[in-house]
DSSP file (Angstrom, degrees, kcal/mol; ACC not computed):
  #  RESIDUE AA STRUCTURE BP1 BP2  ACC     N-H-->O    O-->H-N    N-H-->O    O-->H-N    TCO  KAPPA ALPHA  PHI   PSI    X-CA   Y-CA   Z-CA
    1    1 A M              0   0    0      0, 0.0     2,-0.4     0, 0.0     0, 0.0   0.000 360.0 360.0 360.0 137.7    0.0    0.0    0.0
    2    2 A K        -     0   0    0      2,-0.0     2,-0.6    49,-0.0     0, 0.0  -0.897 360.0-153.7-118.4 143.1    1.4    3.4   -0.9
    3    3 A L        -     0   0    0     -2,-0.4     2,-0.5    48,-0.1    48,-0.2  -0.964  20.2-143.8-109.9 117.1    0.9    6.9    0.6
    4    4 A K  E     -A   50   0A   0     46,-1.8    46,-2.5    -2,-0.6     2,-0.4  -0.724  19.5-169.6 -84.6 128.1    1.4    9.6   -2.0
    5    5 A V  E     -A   49   0A   0     -2,-0.5     2,-0.5    44,-0.2    44,-0.2  -0.972   8.7-163.4-124.4 129.1    3.1   12.7   -0.5
    6    6 A K  E     -A   48   0A   0     42,-3.0    42,-2.1    -2,-0.4     2,-0.5  -0.956  17.2-136.3-112.3 126.2    3.5   16.1   -2.2
    7    7 A K  E     -A   47   0A   0     -2,-0.5    40,-0.2    40,-0.2     3,-0.1  -0.689  17.5-175.7 -77.7 125.9    6.0   18.6   -0.9
    8    8 A L  S    S+     0   0    0     38,-3.7     2,-0.3    -2,-0.5    39,-0.2   0.539  75.8  34.8 -96.2 -11.0    4.4   22.1   -0.8
    9    9 A D  S >  S-     0   0    0     37,-1.0     3,-1.7    36,-0.1    -1,-0.2  -0.997  78.6-129.4-142.8 139.8    7.7   23.6    0.3
   10   10 A E  T 3  S+     0   0    0     -2,-0.3    -1,-0.1     1,-0.3    -3,-0.0   0.716 110.0  55.2 -65.0 -19.1   11.2   22.7   -0.7
   11   11 A L  T 3  S+     0   0    0      2,-0.1    -1,-0.3    19,-0.0    94,-0.0   0.521  82.2 116.3 -88.5  -7.7   12.2   22.6    3.0
   12   12 A A    <   -     0   0    0     -3,-1.7     2,-0.5    34,-0.2    34,-0.1  -0.296  60.6-137.7 -61.9 144.5    9.5   20.2    3.9
   13   13 A I        -     0   0    0     32,-0.5    15,-0.4    15,-0.2     3,-0.1  -0.915  19.7-116.1-109.0 132.6   10.6   16.8    5.2
   14   14 A M        -     0   0    0     -2,-0.5    12,-0.1     1,-0.1    33,-0.0  -0.327  36.4-103.4 -62.4 140.0    8.9   13.6    4.0
   15   15 A P        +     0   0    0      0, 0.0     2,-0.3     0, 0.0    12,-0.2  -0.359  51.4 176.6 -63.5 149.0    7.1   11.6    6.7
   16   16 A S  B     -B   26   0B   0     10,-1.0    10,-3.6    -3,-0.1     2,-0.4  -0.996  34.9-111.4-153.4 154.9    9.0    8.6    7.7
   17   17 A Y        -     0   0    0     -2,-0.3     8,-0.1     8,-0.2     3,-0.1  -0.752  18.7-151.9 -85.8 135.0    9.1    5.6   10.1
   18   18 A A  S    S+     0   0    0      6,-0.5     2,-0.3    -2,-0.4    -1,-0.1   0.835  81.0  16.1 -72.9 -33.1   11.8    5.9   12.7
   19   19 A H  S >  S-     0   0    0     -3,-0.1     3,-1.6     0, 0.0    -1,-0.2  -0.957  92.8 -91.1-138.2 153.7   12.1    2.1   13.0
   20   20 A N  T 3  S+     0   0    0     -2,-0.3     3,-0.1     1,-0.2    -2,-0.0  -0.389 113.0  21.6 -60.9 144.4   10.9   -0.9   11.0
   21   21 A Q  T 3  S+     0   0    0      1,-0.2    -1,-0.2    -2,-0.1     2,-0.0   0.495  86.3 147.8  71.9   7.0    7.4   -2.0   12.2
   22   22 A D    <   -     0   0    0     -3,-1.6    -1,-0.2     1,-0.1    -5,-0.0  -0.394  44.5-146.3 -65.4 151.1    6.5    1.3   13.7
   23   23 A A  S    S+     0   0    0     -3,-0.1    90,-0.5     1,-0.1     2,-0.4   0.802  77.0  59.4 -86.0 -32.7    2.8    2.2   13.5
   24   24 A G        -     0   0    0     88,-0.1    -6,-0.5    86,-0.0     2,-0.4  -0.824  69.6-141.9-109.1 137.7    3.3    6.0   13.1
   25   25 A L  E     - C   0 111B   0     86,-2.8    86,-2.7    -2,-0.4    -8,-0.2  -0.761  33.2-116.6 -84.8 133.6    5.2    8.0   10.5
   26   26 A D  E     -BC  16 110B   0    -10,-3.6   -10,-1.0    -2,-0.4     2,-0.4  -0.494  24.6-151.8 -70.8 139.9    7.0   11.0   12.0
   27   27 A L  E     - C   0 109B   0     82,-2.5    81,-2.6    -2,-0.2    82,-1.0  -0.921  11.0-146.9-112.8 143.9    5.8   14.4   10.9
   28   28 A F  E     - C   0 107B   0    -15,-0.4    79,-0.2    -2,-0.4   -15,-0.2  -0.861  13.5-113.7-120.1 144.5    8.2   17.4   10.9
   29   29 A S        -     0   0    0     77,-2.5    76,-3.1    -2,-0.3    16,-0.2  -0.477  17.5-173.8 -73.7 138.7    7.8   21.1   11.5
   30   30 A L        +     0   0    0     14,-2.9    74,-0.2    74,-0.2    15,-0.2   0.566  69.1  79.6 -95.6 -18.6    8.2   23.6    8.7
   31   31 A D        -     0   0    0     13,-0.7     2,-0.4    72,-0.2    75,-0.3  -0.443  63.0-154.1 -92.7 161.5    7.8   26.4   11.3
   32   32 A E        +     0   0    0     71,-0.2     2,-0.3    -2,-0.1    71,-0.2  -0.955  45.9 121.3-132.0 111.7   10.1   28.0   13.8
   33   33 A L  E     -F  102   0C   0     69,-1.8    69,-3.2    -2,-0.4     2,-0.4  -0.951  55.0-108.0-161.1 173.1    8.1   29.5   16.7
   34   34 A T  E     -F  101   0C   0     -2,-0.3     2,-0.6    67,-0.2    67,-0.2  -0.952  16.8-154.6-117.8 135.6    7.5   29.5   20.5
   35   35 A I  E     -F  100   0C   0     65,-3.1    65,-2.3    -2,-0.4     3,-0.1  -0.944  19.0-147.5-107.8 116.5    4.4   28.1   22.2
   36   36 A N    >   -     0   0    0     -2,-0.6     3,-2.2    63,-0.2    58,-0.4  -0.408  37.7 -74.0 -79.3 158.1    3.8   29.8   25.5
   37   37 A P  T 3  S+     0   0    0      0, 0.0    58,-0.2     0, 0.0    -1,-0.2  -0.233 120.7  12.9 -50.8 134.7    2.2   27.9   28.5
   38   38 A G  T 3  S+     0   0    0     56,-2.7     2,-0.2     1,-0.3    57,-0.1   0.409 105.7 113.1  78.6  -1.4   -1.5   27.4   28.0
   39   39 A E    <   -     0   0    0     -3,-2.2    55,-2.5    55,-0.2     2,-0.3  -0.664  47.3-160.8-103.4 157.8   -1.4   28.4   24.3
   40   40 A S  E     +G   93   0D   0     53,-0.2     2,-0.3    -2,-0.2    53,-0.2  -0.927  11.2 176.5-129.1 158.0   -2.0   26.3   21.2
   41   41 A T  E     -G   92   0D   0     51,-2.2    51,-2.3    -2,-0.3     2,-0.5  -0.988  33.3-105.8-156.3 158.4   -0.9   26.9   17.6
   42   42 A L  E     -G   91   0D   0     -2,-0.3     2,-0.5    49,-0.2    49,-0.2  -0.762  30.5-156.0 -89.9 128.2   -1.0   25.3   14.2
   43   43 A I  E     -G   90   0D   0     47,-3.0    47,-2.4    -2,-0.5     2,-0.3  -0.907  11.6-137.4-106.5 127.6    2.3   23.9   13.0
   44   44 A H  E     -G   89   0D   0     -2,-0.5   -14,-2.9    45,-0.2   -13,-0.7  -0.600  16.5-172.2 -85.5 144.2    2.8   23.6    9.3
   45   45 A T        -     0   0    0     43,-1.3   -32,-0.5    -2,-0.3   -17,-0.1   0.622  33.5-131.4-105.1 -20.8    4.4   20.5    7.8
   46   46 A G  S    S+     0   0    0     42,-0.3   -38,-3.7     1,-0.3   -37,-1.0   0.683  71.6 101.7  77.4  17.3    4.7   21.7    4.2
   47   47 A I  E     -A    7   0A   0     41,-0.4    41,-2.9   -40,-0.2     2,-0.3  -0.947  49.6-164.8-130.7 154.0    3.2   18.4    2.8
   48   48 A S  E     -A    6   0A   0    -42,-2.1   -42,-3.0    -2,-0.3     2,-0.3  -0.928  18.3-151.8-128.0 159.0   -0.1   17.2    1.5
   49   49 A I  E     -A    5   0A   0     37,-0.5     2,-0.5    -2,-0.3   -44,-0.2  -0.885  18.6-146.0-132.4 158.8   -1.1   13.6    1.0
   50   50 A E  E     -A    4   0A   0    -46,-2.5   -46,-1.8    -2,-0.3    33,-0.1  -0.962  30.4-147.6-123.1 110.6   -3.3   11.3   -1.0
   51   51 A L        -     0   0    0     31,-0.6   -48,-0.1    -2,-0.5     3,-0.1  -0.417  21.7-101.6 -77.8 148.8   -4.5    8.4    1.2
   52   52 A P    >   -     0   0    0      0, 0.0     3,-1.3     0, 0.0    -1,-0.1  -0.357  56.1 -81.5 -62.8 150.8   -5.1    4.9   -0.1
   53   53 A S  T 3  S+     0   0    0      1,-0.2     3,-0.1    62,-0.0     0, 0.0  -0.259 115.6  21.4 -56.5 137.6   -8.8    4.1   -0.7
   54   54 A G  T 3  S+     0   0    0      1,-0.3    62,-2.2    -3,-0.1     2,-0.3   0.675 105.9 103.6  77.8  19.2  -10.7    3.1    2.4
   55   55 A T  E <   -D  115   0B   0     -3,-1.3    27,-0.3    60,-0.2     2,-0.3  -0.829  48.2-161.8-127.2 168.5   -8.2    4.7    4.9
   56   56 A E  E     -D  114   0B   0     58,-2.2    58,-2.6    -2,-0.3     2,-0.5  -0.909  21.6-124.6-134.1 163.3   -7.8    7.8    7.1
   57   57 A A  E     -DE 113  80B   0     23,-2.2    23,-2.8    -2,-0.3     2,-0.5  -0.963  19.7-156.6-112.3 133.9   -4.7    9.4    8.7
   58   58 A Q  E     -DE 112  79B   0     54,-3.1    54,-2.7    -2,-0.5     2,-0.6  -0.937   6.5-147.4-108.5 125.9   -4.7    9.9   12.4
   59   59 A I  E     +DE 111  78B   0     19,-2.8    19,-2.1    -2,-0.5    52,-0.2  -0.858  26.2 178.1 -97.0 121.5   -2.4   12.6   13.9
   60   60 A R  E     -D  110   0B   0     50,-2.9    50,-2.7    -2,-0.6    15,-0.0  -0.827  28.3-100.3-124.6 157.7   -1.2   11.6   17.3
   61   61 A P        -     0   0    0      0, 0.0     2,-0.5     0, 0.0    48,-0.2  -0.267  31.6-116.0 -73.0 163.8    1.1   13.1   19.9
   62   62 A R     >  -     0   0    0     46,-0.4     4,-1.8     9,-0.2     3,-0.3  -0.895  19.1-142.0 -96.2 127.7    4.7   12.1   20.4
   63   63 A S  H  > S+     0   0    0     -2,-0.5     4,-3.0     1,-0.2     5,-0.3   0.849  98.0  56.0 -62.2 -36.0    5.2   10.6   23.9
   64   64 A G  H  > S+     0   0    0      1,-0.2     4,-2.5     2,-0.2     5,-0.4   0.900 107.9  47.4 -65.5 -40.6    8.6   12.2   24.5
   65   65 A L  H  > S+     0   0    0     -3,-0.3     4,-1.8     2,-0.2     6,-1.8   0.887 114.4  48.4 -64.4 -38.9    7.2   15.7   23.9
   66   66 A A  H  X S+     0   0    0     -4,-1.8     4,-1.4     4,-0.3    -2,-0.2   0.958 117.5  39.7 -67.9 -50.3    4.3   15.0   26.2
   67   67 A L  H  < S+     0   0    0     -4,-3.0    -2,-0.2     1,-0.2    -3,-0.2   0.938 125.6  33.1 -66.5 -47.9    6.4   13.5   29.0
   68   68 A K  H  < S+     0   0    0     -4,-2.5    -3,-0.2    -5,-0.3    -1,-0.2   0.777 138.3  14.2 -83.2 -26.4    9.4   15.9   28.9
   69   69 A H  H  < S-     0   0    0     -4,-1.8    27,-0.4    -5,-0.4    -3,-0.2   0.428  90.8-120.3-130.6  -1.2    7.7   19.2   27.8
   70   70 A Q     <  +     0   0    0     -4,-1.4    25,-3.0    -5,-0.5     2,-0.5   0.819  63.9 145.2  59.9  33.4    3.9   18.7   28.3
   71   71 A I  E     +H   94   0D   0     -6,-1.8     2,-0.3    23,-0.2    -1,-0.2  -0.889  18.3 157.0-101.6 128.2    3.4   19.3   24.5
   72   72 A T  E     -H   93   0D   0     21,-1.9    21,-2.5    -2,-0.5     2,-0.5  -0.907  49.2 -86.5-144.4 170.8    0.6   17.4   22.9
   73   73 A V  E >   -H   92   0D   0     -2,-0.3     3,-0.9    19,-0.2    19,-0.2  -0.720  35.9-146.7 -81.7 124.5   -1.7   17.4   19.9
   74   74 A L  T 3  S+     0   0    0     17,-2.5     2,-0.6    -2,-0.5    -1,-0.1   0.914  92.8  36.0 -64.4 -45.4   -4.8   19.4   20.9
   75   75 A N  T 3  S-     0   0    0     16,-0.3    -1,-0.3    -3,-0.1   -16,-0.2  -0.413  99.0-150.6-105.3  57.5   -7.4   17.4   18.9
   76   76 A T  S <  S+     0   0    0     -3,-0.9   -16,-0.1    -2,-0.6     3,-0.1  -0.567  77.5  26.1 -83.7 138.5   -5.9   14.0   19.4
   77   77 A P  S    S-     0   0    0      0, 0.0     2,-0.3     0, 0.0    -1,-0.2   0.575  86.9-161.2 -77.0 138.4   -6.3   12.0   17.4
   78   78 A G  E     -E   59   0B   0    -19,-2.1   -19,-2.8    13,-0.0     2,-0.5  -0.611  14.6-137.3 -73.4 139.6   -6.8   14.5   14.5
   79   79 A T  E     -E   58   0B   0     -2,-0.3     2,-0.5   -21,-0.2   -21,-0.2  -0.877  15.6-167.0-105.5 130.6   -8.5   12.9   11.5
   80   80 A I  E     -E   57   0B   0    -23,-2.8   -23,-2.2    -2,-0.5     2,-0.1  -0.975  22.9-137.4-111.4 118.0   -7.5   13.4    7.9
   81   81 A D    >   -     0   0    0     -2,-0.5     3,-1.6   -25,-0.2   -30,-0.2  -0.341  20.0-112.2 -75.0 155.8  -10.1   12.1    5.5
   82   82 A E  T 3  S+     0   0    0    -27,-0.3   -31,-0.6     1,-0.3    -1,-0.1   0.798 115.3  49.3 -56.1 -33.2   -9.3   10.2    2.4
   83   83 A T  T 3  S+     0   0    0    -33,-0.1     2,-0.4     2,-0.0    -1,-0.3   0.449  82.6 110.5 -92.7   1.2  -10.4   13.0    0.1
   84   84 A Y    <   +     0   0    0     -3,-1.6   -33,-0.3     1,-0.1   -35,-0.2  -0.627  34.2 171.3 -79.2 131.3   -8.5   15.9    1.8
   85   85 A R        +     0   0    0     -2,-0.4    -1,-0.1   -37,-0.1     3,-0.1   0.270  40.1 107.4-122.0   7.1   -5.7   17.3   -0.3
   86   86 A G  S    S-     0   0    0      1,-0.2   -37,-0.5   -38,-0.1    -2,-0.0  -0.169  82.1 -64.3 -80.5 178.4   -4.7   20.4    1.7
   87   87 A E        -     0   0    0    -39,-0.2     2,-0.6     1,-0.1   -39,-0.2  -0.331  50.8-117.6 -63.2 141.5   -1.5   20.9    3.8
   88   88 A I        -     0   0    0    -41,-2.9   -43,-1.3    -3,-0.1   -41,-0.4  -0.724  38.8-177.3 -81.6 120.9   -1.2   18.7    6.8
   89   89 A G  E     -G   44   0D   0     -2,-0.6     2,-0.5   -45,-0.2   -45,-0.2  -0.902  15.5-149.6-120.3 150.9   -1.2   20.9    9.9
   90   90 A V  E     -G   43   0D   0    -47,-2.4   -47,-3.0    -2,-0.3     2,-0.8  -0.980   8.0-144.7-124.9 124.7   -0.7   19.8   13.5
   91   91 A I  E     -G   42   0D   0     -2,-0.5   -17,-2.5   -49,-0.2     2,-0.4  -0.791  23.8-171.1 -89.2 111.5   -2.3   21.7   16.4
   92   92 A L  E     -GH  41  73D   0    -51,-2.3   -51,-2.2    -2,-0.8     2,-0.4  -0.806   5.4-163.8-102.8 145.2    0.1   21.6   19.3
   93   93 A I  E     -GH  40  72D   0    -21,-2.5   -21,-1.9    -2,-0.4     2,-0.8  -0.978  15.2-137.6-127.0 142.9   -0.8   22.8   22.8
   94   94 A N  E     + H   0  71D   0    -55,-2.5   -56,-2.7    -2,-0.4   -23,-0.2  -0.860  24.8 169.6-101.6 104.8    1.6   23.6   25.7
   95   95 A H        +     0   0    0    -25,-3.0   -24,-0.2    -2,-0.8   -25,-0.1   0.397  53.4  97.7 -89.0   1.4    0.2   22.2   29.0
   96   96 A G  S    S-     0   0    0    -27,-0.4   -58,-0.2   -26,-0.4   -26,-0.1  -0.044  82.1-119.4 -84.1-173.7    3.6   22.9   30.7
   97   97 A K  S    S+     0   0    0    -60,-0.1     2,-0.3     2,-0.1    -1,-0.1   0.483  91.7  64.3-102.1  -9.3    4.8   25.8   32.8
   98   98 A N  S    S-     0   0    0    -29,-0.2    -2,-0.2   -62,-0.1   -63,-0.0  -0.852  89.5-102.4-118.7 151.8    7.6   26.8   30.4
   99   99 A S        -     0   0    0     -2,-0.3     2,-0.4   -63,-0.1   -63,-0.2  -0.381  35.7-145.7 -63.9 150.1    7.6   28.2   26.9
  100  100 A F  E     -F   35   0C   0    -65,-2.3   -65,-3.1    -4,-0.1     2,-0.6  -0.986   1.4-143.6-126.8 127.6    8.5   25.6   24.2
  101  101 A K  E     -F   34   0C   0     -2,-0.4     2,-0.5   -67,-0.2   -67,-0.2  -0.799   8.0-158.5 -96.3 122.5   10.4   26.4   21.1
  102  102 A V  E     -F   33   0C   0    -69,-3.2   -69,-1.8    -2,-0.6     2,-0.3  -0.840  16.3-163.5 -93.9 132.3    9.4   24.5   17.9
  103  103 A T    >   -     0   0    0     -2,-0.5     3,-1.9   -71,-0.2   -74,-0.3  -0.819  29.7 -88.6-116.2 158.0   12.2   24.4   15.4
  104  104 A K  T 3  S+     0   0    0     -2,-0.3   -74,-0.2     1,-0.3     3,-0.1  -0.416 115.5  20.7 -62.7 133.7   12.3   23.7   11.6
  105  105 A G  T 3  S+     0   0    0    -76,-3.1    -1,-0.3     1,-0.3     2,-0.2   0.410  89.7 142.8  86.8  -2.5   12.8   20.0   11.1
  106  106 A M    <   -     0   0    0     -3,-1.9   -77,-2.5   -75,-0.3     2,-0.6  -0.480  59.2-115.7 -71.7 138.9   11.6   19.0   14.6
  107  107 A K  E     +C   28   0B   0    -79,-0.2   -79,-0.2    -2,-0.2    -1,-0.1  -0.676  44.5 166.9 -71.2 119.4    9.5   15.8   14.9
  108  108 A I  E     -     0   0B   0    -81,-2.6   -46,-0.4    -2,-0.6     2,-0.3   0.632  52.7 -11.9-113.4 -18.1    6.2   17.2   16.2
  109  109 A A  E     -C   27   0B   0    -82,-1.0   -82,-2.5   -48,-0.2     2,-0.4  -0.963  60.7-108.8-166.6 175.9    3.7   14.4   15.8
  110  110 A Q  E     -CD  26  60B   0    -50,-2.7   -50,-2.9    -2,-0.3     2,-0.5  -0.941  18.1-149.5-121.7 147.9    3.0   10.9   14.4
  111  111 A M  E     -CD  25  59B   0    -86,-2.7   -86,-2.8    -2,-0.4     2,-0.5  -0.969  11.9-167.9-118.4 119.2    0.7   10.0   11.5
  112  112 A V  E     - D   0  58B   0    -54,-2.7   -54,-3.1    -2,-0.5     2,-0.5  -0.912  13.1-144.5-106.6 130.7   -1.0    6.6   11.6
  113  113 A I  E     + D   0  57B   0     -2,-0.5     2,-0.3   -90,-0.5   -56,-0.2  -0.832  29.0 176.9 -92.9 126.1   -2.8    5.3    8.5
  114  114 A A  E     - D   0  56B   0    -58,-2.6   -58,-2.2    -2,-0.5     2,-0.1  -0.952  31.5-105.7-135.4 151.2   -5.8    3.3    9.5
  115  115 A S  E     - D   0  55B   0     -2,-0.3     2,-0.4   -60,-0.2   -60,-0.2  -0.384  33.2-143.7 -69.2 152.3   -8.7    1.5    7.8
  116  116 A V        -     0   0    0    -62,-2.2     2,-0.5    -2,-0.1    -1,-0.0  -0.973   4.3-152.3-123.5 135.3  -12.1    3.1    7.8
  117  117 A L        -     0   0    0     -2,-0.4     2,-0.4     2,-0.0   -62,-0.0  -0.906  12.0-152.5-100.7 126.5  -15.5    1.3    8.1
  118  118 A S        -     0   0    0     -2,-0.5     2,-0.3   -64,-0.0    -2,-0.0  -0.839  16.0-169.1 -97.8 139.0  -18.5    3.2    6.6
  119  119 A V        -     0   0    0     -2,-0.4     2,-0.5     0, 0.0    -2,-0.0  -0.857  23.6-123.4-124.0 159.6  -21.9    2.5    8.1
  120  120 A K        -     0   0    0     -2,-0.3     2,-0.4     2,-0.0    -2,-0.0  -0.916  31.4-130.1-100.2 127.0  -25.4    3.3    7.2
  121  121 A V        -     0   0    0     -2,-0.5     2,-0.4     2,-0.0     0, 0.0  -0.647  27.3-175.1 -82.2 127.9  -27.2    5.2    9.9
  122  122 A E        -     0   0    0     -2,-0.4     2,-0.4     2,-0.0    -2,-0.0  -0.986  19.4-138.9-128.2 124.1  -30.6    3.7   10.9
  123  123 A E        -     0   0    0     -2,-0.4     2,-0.3     2,-0.0    -2,-0.0  -0.658  29.4-179.6 -78.2 133.1  -33.0    5.3   13.4
  124  124 A V        -     0   0    0     -2,-0.4     3,-0.1     1,-0.1    -2,-0.0  -0.895  36.5-131.1-131.3 161.1  -34.6    2.7   15.7
  125  125 A E  S    S+     0   0    0     -2,-0.3     2,-0.3     1,-0.2    -1,-0.1   0.804  90.3   6.2 -77.7 -32.4  -37.1    2.8   18.5
  126  126 A R        -     0   0    0      0, 0.0     2,-0.3     0, 0.0    -1,-0.2  -0.984  64.8-135.5-150.4 157.8  -34.9    0.7   20.9
  127  127 A L        -     0   0    0     -2,-0.3     2,-0.0    -3,-0.1     0, 0.0  -0.740  38.9 -91.3-107.6 159.9  -31.5   -0.9   21.1
  128  128 A S        -     0   0    0     -2,-0.3     2,-0.2     1,-0.1    -1,-0.1  -0.338  44.8-116.4 -65.2 153.5  -30.6   -4.4   22.3
  129  129 A T        -     0   0    0      3,-0.0     2,-0.3     2,-0.0    -1,-0.1  -0.642  31.5-174.5 -93.8 153.9  -29.9   -4.8   26.0
  130  130 A T        -     0   0    0     -2,-0.2     4,-0.1     1,-0.1     0, 0.0  -0.833  42.7 -97.4-136.3 172.8  -26.5   -5.9   27.4
  131  131 A E  S    S+     0   0    0     -2,-0.3    -1,-0.1     1,-0.2    -2,-0.0   0.896 128.5  36.9 -60.0 -40.8  -25.1   -6.7   30.8
  132  132 A R  S >  S+     0   0    0      1,-0.2     3,-1.9     2,-0.1    -1,-0.2   0.877  86.3 160.6 -79.0 -41.4  -23.8   -3.2   31.1
  133  133 A D  T 3  S-     0   0    0      1,-0.3    -1,-0.2    -5,-0.0    -2,-0.1  -0.318  71.1 -12.0  54.8-117.6  -26.7   -1.6   29.4
  134  134 A I  T 3  S+     0   0    0     -2,-0.1    -1,-0.3    -4,-0.1     2,-0.3   0.446 100.9 116.7 -97.8   2.8  -26.9    2.2   30.2
  135  135 A S    <   +     0   0    0     -3,-1.9     2,-0.2     4,-0.1     3,-0.1  -0.519  39.8 141.5 -69.5 132.8  -24.4    2.2   33.0
  136  136 A G        +     0   0    0     -2,-0.3    -2,-0.1     1,-0.2     3,-0.0  -0.803  28.5  59.3-150.1-168.6  -21.4    4.3   32.2
  137  137 A F  S    S-     0   0    0      1,-0.2    -1,-0.2    -2,-0.2    -2,-0.0   0.891 129.7 -12.0  41.0  71.5  -18.8    6.9   33.4
  138  138 A G  S >  S+     0   0    0     -3,-0.1     3,-1.6     3,-0.1    -1,-0.2   0.513  93.7 130.0  93.3   5.3  -17.1    4.8   36.2
  139  139 A S  T 3   +     0   0    0      1,-0.3    -2,-0.1     3,-0.0     3,-0.1   0.681  69.3  58.4 -69.9 -15.1  -19.7    2.0   36.3
  140  140 A T  T 3  S-     0   0    0      1,-0.3    -1,-0.3     2,-0.0     2,-0.1   0.422 108.9-124.4 -94.2   4.4  -16.9   -0.6   36.1
  141  141 A G    <         0   0    0     -3,-1.6    -1,-0.3     1,-0.2    -3,-0.1  -0.317 360.0 360.0  89.3-171.9  -15.2    0.6   39.3
  142  142 A I              0   0    0     -3,-0.1    -1,-0.2    -2,-0.1    -3,-0.0   0.391 360.0 360.0-103.2 360.0  -11.7    1.7   39.9
């Protein structure tokens, strides 16, 4: 299966797997900027993609940025639909107490390509019952 990638800027870095068998492709910043504590911003990657039929791209945080700097993807996972052809942008938020500098070429997120199931929505009068039924939000204990 192939992911077609178009560079929109000559300085853009192609997404890549850091290791064989990794689930996520690293995405790289085209921007150089600072994210202050409590703020979020859109980081440009300088690429657009054409996804294989029946897939989506999910944009996910990098665990190292989250642990060491409290930087994460705001709308995680961000969804890129199969028909989107615009630039891939990543919304980062700084949950930390210190400003964080994003540099050009920095690994800012991961992109996972996943299969998508399409369903037909059907309105019904009732749903089947289960052991759990309508219990939620903490119903299984701690």
